[in-house]
Residue, then its C-alpha position, 0 to 999 in steps of 0.5 A: m039347584d040354588r047350590l049348584c049355581g056356584l059351579f056353572a052360571n045358571p040361565i035363570k037363577g044365575i045373576k044373583a050368583e053371578e054378584a056374589i060369587a068370582p068366576r073361578a069360585r063359581v067353577m070350584a065350589a059346592a060347598a059341603t053341607e047336609e046334602y053334600s058330603c064334601e066340596f066339589g073340586s076338593p082332594k076328599y071328592f077326587a079320592l071318593c070319585a077314584v073310589g067310584g071308579a074303582l069298584s066301576c071299572g074292577i067289578t066290571h070287567t071281572a064279571v066279563t072275564p069269560l068273554d074277555l078270554v074268548k074275546c082274545r083267543l079269537q084275536t089271536d088264534k082265528a084258525k082254531y077259534k071260529n067264533l064266539g060260540n065256538g070259542f066258549k065251547l072248545t074253552v070248556a071241553e079243554q078246561g071245563m067251566k073253571g077255565l072260562a074265569l082265567g085271567w080273572a085276578p089280574t084283570a080285577i088288580g089291573y082294571t080296578a088300578q085303572g078305574i082310580c086312575k081313569f074317574g079320579f083324574y078325569e074330574f080332576f083334569k076336567n076341574l083344572y081344564a075348565g079354570f084355564l079355560g074360564e066360564e065362557n069358553t068351558y061352556l063353547y068348548k065343553t066337548g073338546l074338554y070332555l076329550a082332553a080331560s079324558a084323554s089326560a086321565e087315560f095316559f096315567a090309567d094304563i100305566a096303571l093297568s099294563p103290567m097286569e093286563a101283560c100278565k092277563v093276555r098272556m094266561q089267556t091266550s098261551a097255549l095249554g101247558t106252555f104258560p101258567t094260569t095263576l097270577r102269582l106264577a104267571a108275573p114272576k114268569l113274565y118278568a124272568e122271561q122279558g124283565l120289566n119290559g115285558f110288563y110295559k111293552s105293549l104299553v103304546p098300543l094299549w095306550g092306542r086302545q085304551i086313550p081313543y075308547t075313553m075319550m069317547k067313552f067320557a065325550c058320548f056319555e056327557r054328550t047322550v046325556e045332555a041329549i036324553y035329557a034335552n030330547i026325550v025326559p019331559k022334565p030337567r034333570a034336577e026334577c028327576s028322582k035320583g033312579e030315573q036320573l040312574v036309568v039315564t046313565f045306563a042308556a047313555g052308558y051303553i051307547a058311548g060303549v058301543f062307539c068305544a068298542i069300534v074305535s078302539h078295537p084294531a088297537d086291542t087286536i094288536v095288544s093281544y097279539m102282541n102279548k101273545v108272541d115273544g118279540a112281536t112290535l107294532g108293526s110286526a103285529a099290524k102286518d101278521l094280522g092284516f087289516a081283516g085280522m084287526w077286525q076279529g072279534l068285533g062282535p063279542r066286543i061290542i056286546m062286551i064293552g057296550t054292556l060294561t061302559a053302562l054298568q060302570w057308568f051305573i056304579y059309577d054314578g051311583v056310588k056317587v049318589q050313595l056317597r053324596l058327592p056333587r053332581p053337577l050339570p053339564p056347563q051352562m051359557p053364562e050370563s055374559l055370553k048371554a049379554k054378548l050374544a045379544l048385542a050381537q044381535e041388536 
C-alpha cells in the first residue's frame, strides 16, 4: 500500500507521503520496483495497457462472432430472421456451421485495433485529466473523470475500428452471393464500389454507438468496483488475493455490460443498417427502421455485450496482473480536503 501513496492520498497513511511528495508527483509516480514492471504513467505503462486492450477486445469480439452475426441479421432483415434461435437455424441451414464464423477476420483485426486505442488511451487520458484537475477535484469529480477519459479514448478507437466494421457488417448482412465472404475480397470490393468513404460512412453513428457505450463501460465499471468493495466484499481490496480481485472485476464488468448494451443499442442498429444499404444516411436509416425497429435484437445484444464486457475486463485486469503493472486504488479523499471539511464543520 505504501507504494501506492504516490498515486492518491491514503486516508490512513497518506500524511507522511504528502509531506515528501509534491501533488503532481503523487498523480504520476508508482515507481518501477521488484513488485511492478514499470512506473505508473510512463510510456511503457501505457504501451502495456494497450497490449492488454488488444488481447481483451480482439479475443472476446472474435469469440462471439456467431452471436454478432445473427444479431446483425436480426437488425437488418427482421422479416426473414424472427428471433435469435431462428437466426441461428436459418444461418446453419443456408451456409452450414462454418457460416456462423462469417466476418471473423475483420472482427479480429478491427477490434484488436480498437482495444489498443480504447484501453491505452483511456489510461493515458485518465492520468492526463487527473493532472489537470488536481488531487481534490480528481476525488470530487472522479465519475466525470472516468466519463471524459473514456469518451476521449473511444473517439480515436472508432477511427481505428471503422474500416473493418464496415467490411464485417457488409459481409454478414448482404444477401448470399451478392458480396464476398472473405476479407481479402470484401475490402477491395467495398473500396471499388464506394471509395474510402465506404470504410468511414458509418463513423458518425459508430461514434454515436461506441462513445456512450464506452463511457458507460468504464464509468459504471469503476464505480461498481468501488461499490462492491465498499458494500459486499468483507475486506479492503489491498487485502484480497489477485484471484479474488479478478472475481470482483468480472462481476462489475458484467453489470457494466448490461447497461452498455441498452444505451448504445439504437445506434448499433443504425450502423448495421447503414453498412447494409447503399446510400443510406443517418436520417434515412432512422426513418426506415422506426423507433421500435431500432430496438430489434436487444436481447441477443445484452447477452453478447454483458458476457463480452465482463470477459474484457477480466482479461485486461489479468494481463495487468501478469505483466506486473501498477493497479492503483480509486481516488481517495486527500488530507487537504479532509482538513477543509473539518474546518467547515467546526
